[in-house]
TIVO-2410 file (N, C-alpha, C; in nm, 3 decimals):
# residues 103
REC num residu      c1      c2      c3 atome chaine
REC   1      M   9.304  10.616  10.599     N      A
REC   1      M   9.291  10.707  10.710    CA      A
REC   1      M   9.314  10.850  10.663     C      A
REC   2      A   9.414  10.871  10.580     N      A
REC   2      A   9.444  11.006  10.532    CA      A
REC   2      A   9.329  11.061  10.449     C      A
REC   3      V   9.270  10.978  10.364     N      A
REC   3      V   9.160  11.025  10.280    CA      A
REC   3      V   9.042  11.069  10.367     C      A
REC   4      L   9.012  10.993  10.470     N      A
REC   4      L   8.901  11.029  10.559    CA      A
REC   4      L   8.929  11.161  10.630     C      A
REC   5      C   9.049  11.179  10.679     N      A
REC   5      C   9.086  11.303  10.748    CA      A
REC   5      C   9.077  11.423  10.654     C      A
REC   6      I   9.131  11.406  10.535     N      A
REC   6      I   9.131  11.518  10.440    CA      A
REC   6      I   8.991  11.547  10.390     C      A
REC   7      S   8.910  11.445  10.372     N      A
REC   7      S   8.770  11.468  10.332    CA      A
REC   7      S   8.698  11.553  10.435     C      A
REC   8      E   8.726  11.528  10.561     N      A
REC   8      E   8.666  11.608  10.668    CA      A
REC   8      E   8.716  11.753  10.662     C      A
REC   9      Q   8.845  11.772  10.638     N      A
REC   9      Q   8.902  11.906  10.630    CA      A
REC   9      Q   8.850  11.984  10.509     C      A
REC  10      R   8.810  11.915  10.405     N      A
REC  10      R   8.759  11.982  10.285    CA      A
REC  10      R   8.630  12.058  10.312     C      A
REC  11      K   8.558  12.019  10.416     N      A
REC  11      K   8.435  12.092  10.450    CA      A
REC  11      K   8.468  12.236  10.487     C      A
REC  12      Q   8.580  12.255  10.556     N      A
REC  12      Q   8.623  12.388  10.596    CA      A
REC  12      Q   8.715  12.452  10.492     C      A
REC  13      Y   8.792  12.370  10.421     N      A
REC  13      Y   8.889  12.420  10.322    CA      A
REC  13      Y   8.863  12.352  10.189     C      A
REC  14      P   8.762  12.396  10.115     N      A
REC  14      P   8.724  12.326   9.991    CA      A
REC  14      P   8.829  12.331   9.880     C      A
REC  15      H   8.930  12.416   9.893     N      A
REC  15      H   9.034  12.426   9.790    CA      A
REC  15      H   9.137  12.314   9.799     C      A
REC  16      I   9.131  12.230   9.904     N      A
REC  16      I   9.228  12.121   9.917    CA      A
REC  16      I   9.213  12.026   9.800     C      A
REC  17      F   9.323  11.996   9.735     N      A
REC  17      F   9.325  11.904   9.621    CA      A
REC  17      F   9.391  11.775   9.667     C      A
REC  18      L   9.322  11.664   9.647     N      A
REC  18      L   9.376  11.535   9.689    CA      A
REC  18      L   9.373  11.437   9.573     C      A
REC  19      E   9.490  11.384   9.542     N      A
REC  19      E   9.506  11.290   9.432    CA      A
REC  19      E   9.574  11.165   9.485     C      A
REC  20      A   9.523  11.049   9.447     N      A
REC  20      A   9.589  10.923   9.479    CA      A
REC  20      A   9.687  10.893   9.367     C      A
REC  21      V   9.805  10.851   9.405     N      A
REC  21      V   9.907  10.816   9.306    CA      A
REC  21      V   9.939  10.669   9.324     C      A
REC  22      L   9.908  10.592   9.222     N      A
REC  22      L   9.935  10.449   9.224    CA      A
REC  22      L  10.053  10.422   9.133     C      A
REC  23      S  10.130  10.322   9.168     N      A
REC  23      S  10.242  10.289   9.081    CA      A
REC  23      S  10.190  10.238   8.946     C      A
REC  24      K  10.081  10.165   8.951     N      A
REC  24      K  10.021  10.111   8.828    CA      A
REC  24      K   9.870  10.113   8.845     C      A
REC  25      T   9.797  10.148   8.739     N      A
REC  25      T   9.651  10.154   8.749    CA      A
REC  25      T   9.590  10.016   8.771     C      A
REC  26      E   9.663   9.910   8.741     N      A
REC  26      E   9.611   9.775   8.764    CA      A
REC  26      E   9.586   9.749   8.913     C      A
REC  27      Q   9.646   9.831   8.999     N      A
REC  27      Q   9.622   9.816   9.143    CA      A
REC  27      Q   9.475   9.838   9.177     C      A
REC  28      L   9.405   9.915   9.097     N      A
REC  28      L   9.263   9.940   9.123    CA      A
REC  28      L   9.182   9.812   9.121     C      A
REC  29      D   9.220   9.717   9.038     N      A
REC  29      D   9.147   9.591   9.027    CA      A
REC  29      D   9.151   9.509   9.155     C      A
REC  30      R   9.250   9.535   9.240     N      A
REC  30      R   9.266   9.456   9.362    CA      A
REC  30      R   9.205   9.522   9.486     C      A
REC  31      L   9.146   9.640   9.469     N      A
REC  31      L   9.090   9.710   9.584    CA      A
REC  31      L   8.949   9.661   9.615     C      A
REC  32      D   8.915   9.659   9.743     N      A
REC  32      D   8.778   9.622   9.781    CA      A
REC  32      D   8.685   9.742   9.759     C      A
REC  33      R   8.557   9.717   9.766     N      A
REC  33      R   8.455   9.817   9.733    CA      A
REC  33      R   8.467   9.945   9.817     C      A
REC  34      D   8.495   9.932   9.946     N      A
REC  34      D   8.508  10.049  10.034    CA      A
REC  34      D   8.621  10.140   9.989     C      A
REC  35      K   8.733  10.081   9.950     N      A
REC  35      K   8.846  10.162   9.907    CA      A
REC  35      K   8.819  10.228   9.772     C      A
REC  36      V   8.747  10.159   9.685     N      A
REC  36      V   8.711  10.218   9.557    CA      A
REC  36      V   8.618  10.337   9.579     C      A
REC  37      E   8.525  10.325   9.672     N      A
REC  37      E   8.435  10.436   9.704    CA      A
REC  37      E   8.513  10.555   9.760     C      A
REC  38      L   8.613  10.528   9.845     N      A
REC  38      L   8.696  10.637   9.896    CA      A
REC  38      L   8.770  10.709   9.784     C      A
REC  39      L   8.821  10.631   9.688     N      A
REC  39      L   8.891  10.692   9.575    CA      A
REC  39      L   8.798  10.784   9.496     C      A
REC  40      G   8.669  10.752   9.497     N      A
REC  40      G   8.572  10.835   9.428    CA      A
REC  40      G   8.556  10.973   9.489     C      A
REC  41      T   8.601  10.993   9.612     N      A
REC  41      T   8.591  11.123   9.677    CA      A
REC  41      T   8.711  11.213   9.646     C      A
REC  42      L   8.810  11.160   9.578     N      A
REC  42      L   8.932  11.234   9.548    CA      A
REC  42      L   8.914  11.321   9.425     C      A
REC  43      N   9.007  11.415   9.407     N      A
REC  43      N   9.008  11.496   9.286    CA      A
REC  43      N   9.059  11.418   9.167     C      A
REC  44      G   9.140  11.315   9.192     N      A
REC  44      G   9.193  11.238   9.083    CA      A
REC  44      G   9.268  11.115   9.132     C      A
REC  45      V   9.285  11.021   9.040     N      A
REC  45      V   9.364  10.901   9.065    CA      A
REC  45      V   9.457  10.889   8.946     C      A
REC  46      K   9.585  10.874   8.974     N      A
REC  46      K   9.683  10.871   8.866    CA      A
REC  46      K   9.767  10.745   8.876     C      A
REC  47      G   9.781  10.675   8.764     N      A
REC  47      G   9.876  10.566   8.754    CA      A
REC  47      G  10.005  10.624   8.700     C      A
REC  48      L  10.110  10.620   8.777     N      A
REC  48      L  10.231  10.695   8.744    CA      A
REC  48      L  10.326  10.619   8.653     C      A
REC  49      C  10.345  10.492   8.678     N      A
REC  49      C  10.453  10.420   8.611    CA      A
REC  49      C  10.406  10.288   8.552     C      A
REC  50      P  10.344  10.288   8.439     N      A
REC  50      P  10.298  10.160   8.385    CA      A
REC  50      P  10.410  10.060   8.359     C      A
REC  51      D  10.529  10.109   8.334     N      A
REC  51      D  10.642  10.020   8.307    CA      A
REC  51      D  10.747  10.019   8.418     C      A
REC  52      C  10.711  10.074   8.534     N      A
REC  52      C  10.809  10.082   8.644    CA      A
REC  52      C  10.846   9.943   8.693     C      A
REC  53      K  10.964   9.934   8.739     N      A
REC  53      K  11.011   9.808   8.796    CA      A
REC  53      K  11.061   9.834   8.938     C      A
REC  54      R  11.189   9.839   8.958     N      A
REC  54      R  11.243   9.848   9.094    CA      A
REC  54      R  11.230   9.986   9.157     C      A
REC  55      D  11.235  10.093   9.079     N      A
REC  55      D  11.239  10.226   9.139    CA      A
REC  55      D  11.103  10.294   9.152     C      A
REC  56      Y  10.994  10.218   9.132     N      A
REC  56      Y  10.864  10.285   9.134    CA      A
REC  56      Y  10.831  10.352   9.267     C      A
REC  57      P  10.869  10.297   9.385     N      A
REC  57      P  10.834  10.372   9.507    CA      A
REC  57      P  10.898  10.511   9.510     C      A
REC  58      L  11.021  10.522   9.465     N      A
REC  58      L  11.086  10.653   9.463    CA      A
REC  58      L  11.024  10.744   9.359     C      A
REC  59      S  10.981  10.689   9.246     N      A
REC  59      S  10.915  10.770   9.143    CA      A
REC  59      S  10.784  10.827   9.196     C      A
REC  60      V  10.708  10.746   9.266     N      A
REC  60      V  10.583  10.792   9.325    CA      A
REC  60      V  10.611  10.899   9.430     C      A
REC  61      T  10.709  10.875   9.515     N      A
REC  61      T  10.744  10.971   9.620    CA      A
REC  61      T  10.788  11.104   9.559     C      A
REC  62      R  10.874  11.099   9.459     N      A
REC  62      R  10.919  11.223   9.393    CA      A
REC  62      R  10.800  11.299   9.335     C      A
REC  63      Y  10.711  11.229   9.266     N      A
REC  63      Y  10.595  11.294   9.205    CA      A
REC  63      Y  10.510  11.361   9.312     C      A
REC  64      M  10.482  11.289   9.420     N      A
REC  64      M  10.394  11.344   9.524    CA      A
REC  64      M  10.456  11.467   9.589     C      A
REC  65      V  10.585  11.464   9.617     N      A
REC  65      V  10.651  11.580   9.678    CA      A
REC  65      V  10.651  11.698   9.580     C      A
REC  66      E  10.681  11.672   9.454     N      A
REC  66      E  10.687  11.779   9.355    CA      A
REC  66      E  10.551  11.845   9.334     C      A
REC  67      Q  10.443  11.770   9.349     N      A
REC  67      Q  10.309  11.823   9.325    CA      A
REC  67      Q  10.246  11.887   9.450     C      A
REC  68      S  10.310  11.876   9.563     N      A
REC  68      S  10.251  11.918   9.689    CA      A
REC  68      S  10.312  12.048   9.740     C      A
REC  69      S  10.228  12.127   9.807     N      A
REC  69      S  10.281  12.245   9.875    CA      A
REC  69      S  10.316  12.210  10.019     C      A
REC  70      R  10.250  12.108  10.075     N      A
REC  70      R  10.280  12.060  10.210    CA      A
REC  70      R  10.291  11.908  10.204     C      A
REC  71      V  10.392  11.855  10.270     N      A
REC  71      V  10.413  11.711  10.276    CA      A
REC  71      V  10.396  11.668  10.421     C      A
REC  72      I  10.308  11.572  10.442     N      A
REC  72      I  10.285  11.518  10.575    CA      A
REC  72      I  10.328  11.372  10.574     C      A
REC  73      T  10.421  11.338  10.662     N      A
REC  73      T  10.466  11.199  10.671    CA      A
REC  73      T  10.431  11.145  10.809     C      A
REC  74      V  10.410  11.016  10.813     N      A
REC  74      V  10.387  10.946  10.939    CA      A
REC  74      V  10.492  10.838  10.948     C      A
REC  75      C  10.576  10.844  11.051     N      A
REC  75      C  10.689  10.753  11.064    CA      A
REC  75      C  10.681  10.672  11.191     C      A
REC  76      A  10.710  10.547  11.179     N      A
REC  76      A  10.729  10.460  11.296    CA      A
REC  76      A  10.878  10.438  11.310     C      A
REC  77      A  10.917  10.385  11.422     N      A
REC  77      A  11.060  10.363  11.447    CA      A
REC  77      A  11.122  10.271  11.342     C      A
REC  78      N  11.045  10.179  11.288     N      A
REC  78      N  11.098  10.083  11.192    CA      A
REC  78      N  11.048  10.110  11.050     C      A
REC  79      D  11.021  10.236  11.019     N      A
REC  79      D  10.968  10.270  10.888    CA      A
REC  79      D  11.067  10.239  10.777     C      A
REC  80      D  11.013  10.230  10.656     N      A
REC  80      D  11.097  10.197  10.541    CA      A
REC  80      D  11.173  10.320  10.492     C      A
REC  81      P  11.274  10.299  10.413     N      A
REC  81      P  11.357  10.410  10.365    CA      A
REC  81      P  11.281  10.509  10.276     C      A
REC  82      D  11.172  10.466  10.212     N      A
REC  82      D  11.097  10.556  10.124    CA      A
REC  82      D  11.041  10.675  10.201     C      A
REC  83      T  10.997  10.653  10.324     N      A
REC  83      T  10.945  10.763  10.405    CA      A
REC  83      T  11.054  10.863  10.435     C      A
REC  84      Y  11.171  10.814  10.470     N      A
REC  84      Y  11.282  10.904  10.500    CA      A
REC  84      Y  11.330  10.975  10.374     C      A
REC  85      Y  11.321  10.910  10.260     N      A
REC  85      Y  11.353  10.976  10.134    CA      A
REC  85      Y  11.255  11.090  10.108     C      A
REC  86      A  11.126  11.067  10.136     N      A
REC  86      A  11.024  11.172  10.117    CA      A
REC  86      A  11.055  11.293  10.205     C      A
REC  87      I  11.095  11.268  10.330     N      A
REC  87      I  11.128  11.378  10.421    CA      A
REC  87      I  11.247  11.457  10.367     C      A
REC  88      D  11.350  11.387  10.325     N      A
REC  88      D  11.469  11.453  10.273    CA      A
REC  88      D  11.439  11.530  10.145     C      A
REC  89      Y  11.364  11.467  10.055     N      A
REC  89      Y  11.333  11.530   9.927    CA      A
REC  89      Y  11.243  11.652   9.946     C      A
REC  90      A  11.148  11.643  10.037     N      A
REC  90      A  11.061  11.758  10.066    CA      A
REC  90      A  11.144  11.876  10.117     C      A
REC  91      G  11.243  11.847  10.201     N      A
REC  91      G  11.331  11.954  10.249    CA      A
REC  91      G  11.412  12.014  10.136     C      A
REC  92      T  11.463  11.930  10.048     N      A
REC  92      T  11.541  11.976   9.933    CA      A
REC  92      T  11.456  12.064   9.841     C      A
REC  93      M  11.329  12.029   9.825     N      A
REC  93      M  11.238  12.103   9.738    CA      A
REC  93      M  11.178  12.226   9.806     C      A
REC  94      G  11.209  12.244   9.935     N      A
REC  94      G  11.157  12.360  10.008    CA      A
REC  94      G  11.010  12.351  10.041     C      A
REC  95      R  10.959  12.230  10.051     N      A
REC  95      R  10.817  12.212  10.084    CA      A
REC  95      R  10.793  12.227  10.233     C      A
REC  96      D  10.673  12.271  10.268     N      A
REC  96      D  10.631  12.275  10.407    CA      A
REC  96      D  10.618  12.129  10.451     C      A
REC  97      L  10.688  12.091  10.556     N      A
REC  97      L  10.693  11.951  10.597    CA      A
REC  97      L  10.639  11.936  10.737     C      A
REC  98      R  10.548  11.842  10.753     N      A
REC  98      R  10.497  11.803  10.884    CA      A
REC  98      R  10.526  11.654  10.899     C      A
REC  99      N  10.598  11.620  11.004     N      A
REC  99      N  10.632  11.480  11.028    CA      A
REC  99      N  10.566  11.436  11.158     C      A
REC 100      I  10.489  11.330  11.151     N      A
REC 100      I  10.425  11.273  11.269    CA      A
REC 100      I  10.502  11.147  11.305     C      A
REC 101      Q  10.564  11.148  11.421     N      A
REC 101      Q  10.646  11.036  11.466    CA      A
REC 101      Q  10.563  10.945  11.557     C      A
REC 102      L  10.553  10.819  11.522     N      A
REC 102      L  10.484  10.720  11.603    CA      A
REC 102      L  10.586  10.638  11.679     C      A
REC 103      Y  10.554  10.604  11.800     N      A
REC 103      Y  10.646  10.522  11.880    CA      A
REC 103      Y  10.581  10.394  11.923     C      A
***
């Protein structure tokens, strides 16, 4: 959903840079054709942690926040701790933060 929204915004703001960050590049092998085509519209796809084990979600979150000027999160009432870590870390890094709360 995010890729589709951002692709639409790129028509008006072509400078938007969008990169997919995967914990491991082997995840690409499990994607269906539609998702692979969507990845083709991005500026890049990066496999971050080929040897990651337990902490890879936090490593991915840290990387994405550090590389971004604006962080947009979507939270549900029962969201996982990684989303809340992203919100906290974005604040610590002084990033522009937009949080969309779902109920």
